[in-house]
C-alpha positions in Angstrom: 134.5 55.7 89.4 137.8 56.2 90.6 139.6 54.2 93.9 139.2 56.4 97.2 142.2 58.1 98.7 142.6 58.4 102.8 143.1 61.9 102.0 139.0 62.3 101.0 138.3 59.9 103.8 140.3 62.9 106.3 139.5 65.4 104.3 135.6 63.9 105.3 136.8 63.3 109.0 137.8 67.2 108.9 135.0 69.0 108.2 132.2 66.5 110.1 135.1 66.9 114.1 134.9 70.7 112.8 131.3 71.0 112.7 130.1 68.6 115.4 132.3 70.9 117.5 130.7 73.8 116.4 127.8 72.1 116.9 127.7 71.1 120.5 129.1 74.0 121.9 127.2 76.6 120.3 124.5 74.3 121.4 124.9 72.6 124.5 121.6 72.2 125.2 120.5 70.4 122.6 123.3 67.6 123.0 121.1 64.4 123.3 122.5 62.0 126.1 124.7 59.7 123.6 124.5 56.8 123.8 127.5 53.6 123.7 124.9 51.5 121.0 124.6 54.5 118.8 128.6 54.7 117.5 128.1 50.9 118.2 126.4 50.0 115.6 128.7 51.2 113.1 130.7 47.2 114.8 128.9 44.8 112.9 129.1 46.8 109.4 132.3 46.6 109.6 133.3 43.3 110.6 131.3 42.3 107.5 132.6 44.5 105.2 136.2 43.5 106.8 135.1 39.5 106.2 134.1 40.3 102.9 137.3 41.9 101.6 139.0 38.7 103.0 136.4 36.2 100.3 136.7 39.0 97.5 140.1 38.8 97.7 140.7 35.3 98.0 138.0 34.6 95.5 139.4 37.1 92.8 142.5 35.5 93.7 141.7 32.1 92.4 139.5 33.0 89.8 136.5 32.5 90.8 135.0 35.3 90.1 132.1 35.0 86.1 129.3 33.7 85.2 129.5 29.8 86.4 127.6 28.6 89.3 130.0 28.3 91.9 131.9 32.4 91.0 130.5 35.3 92.4 129.0 37.3 89.5 131.3 40.5 88.5 127.8 42.1 89.0 128.3 40.8 92.9 131.4 42.2 92.7 130.6 46.1 91.5 127.4 45.7 94.2 130.1 45.3 96.8 132.2 47.5 95.6 129.8 50.7 95.2 128.6 49.5 99.0 132.5 49.9 100.2 133.3 53.2 98.7 129.3 54.4 100.6 130.5 52.9 103.6 134.0 54.4 103.9 132.9 58.2 103.3 130.6 57.5 105.9 132.7 55.8 108.0 134.9 59.1 108.6 132.3 61.7 109.1 130.9 59.5 111.4 134.7 59.3 112.9 134.8 62.8 112.3 131.7 63.2 113.9 132.1 62.0 117.3 135.9 63.1 117.8 134.1 66.8 117.7 131.6 66.1 119.9 134.5 64.3 122.0 136.7 67.4 122.1 133.1 70.0 122.9 132.8 67.6 126.3 136.2 66.6 126.9 136.8 70.6 129.2 133.5 69.5 130.5 134.4 65.6 132.0 135.0 65.7 135.5 132.8 68.7 136.2 129.4 68.5 134.6 127.9 64.9 135.2 126.3 64.7 131.2 129.5 65.2 129.6 131.7 63.0 132.0 128.9 60.4 131.3 128.6 61.4 127.7 132.3 60.8 126.8 132.5 57.2 126.8 129.9 57.2 124.4 132.2 59.6 122.3 135.0 56.5 121.8 133.1 54.3 120.9 131.0 56.0 118.1 135.1 57.9 117.0 136.3 53.8 116.7 133.2 52.6 115.1 133.4 55.1 112.1 137.5 54.4 112.3 136.8 50.5 112.2 133.9 51.1 109.4 136.0 53.5 107.9 139.4 51.1 107.3 137.4 47.8 106.4 135.2 49.8 104.2 138.8 51.2 102.2 140.4 47.7 102.5 137.3 46.3 100.5 136.8 48.6 98.4 141.1 47.4 97.5 139.9 44.2 97.1 137.6 44.0 94.9 140.3 45.4 92.7 141.0 42.8 89.6 144.3 42.0 89.3 145.6 43.8 86.6 143.9 46.9 87.2 146.6 49.3 87.7 146.4 52.1 91.3 144.1 55.1 89.9 147.0 57.7 92.1 149.4 56.9 90.0 147.4 57.2 87.6 148.7 60.4 85.3 145.2 61.9 83.3 143.4 63.1 85.8 140.2 62.2 83.5 140.5 58.4 83.9 
């Protein structure tokens, strides 16, 4: 598995932004009311992943990964890595989608009541997606073994 690149997350966010903007501008009557807690649900996951990043990085640095009873199991680190990889993609997609909704609503804020009421939720969602993507990206980096080479510097694309 290759490390997640920022460029990949940005491309995913841009794609989600365009899709959300097109759908929201093309079918504005079908847009449901946006509530802050929809995007706010990303914050607890981002906090958990940030805490995990600190804990995993500390354990790897202190060489507390192994099969002992007080050590992190290697399979647990691999599962956390898979979670981080998936979460970074989800965070980027949500950030892009919320940004697209924000751009679609922005021209109507102040003139259309529904757009004015929904706009704050887009800010909460955009920030939640960004926080989740950043925390997951950091967690993914924290799971790296100390002697692992950087994937981005690898001249052989087959690995």
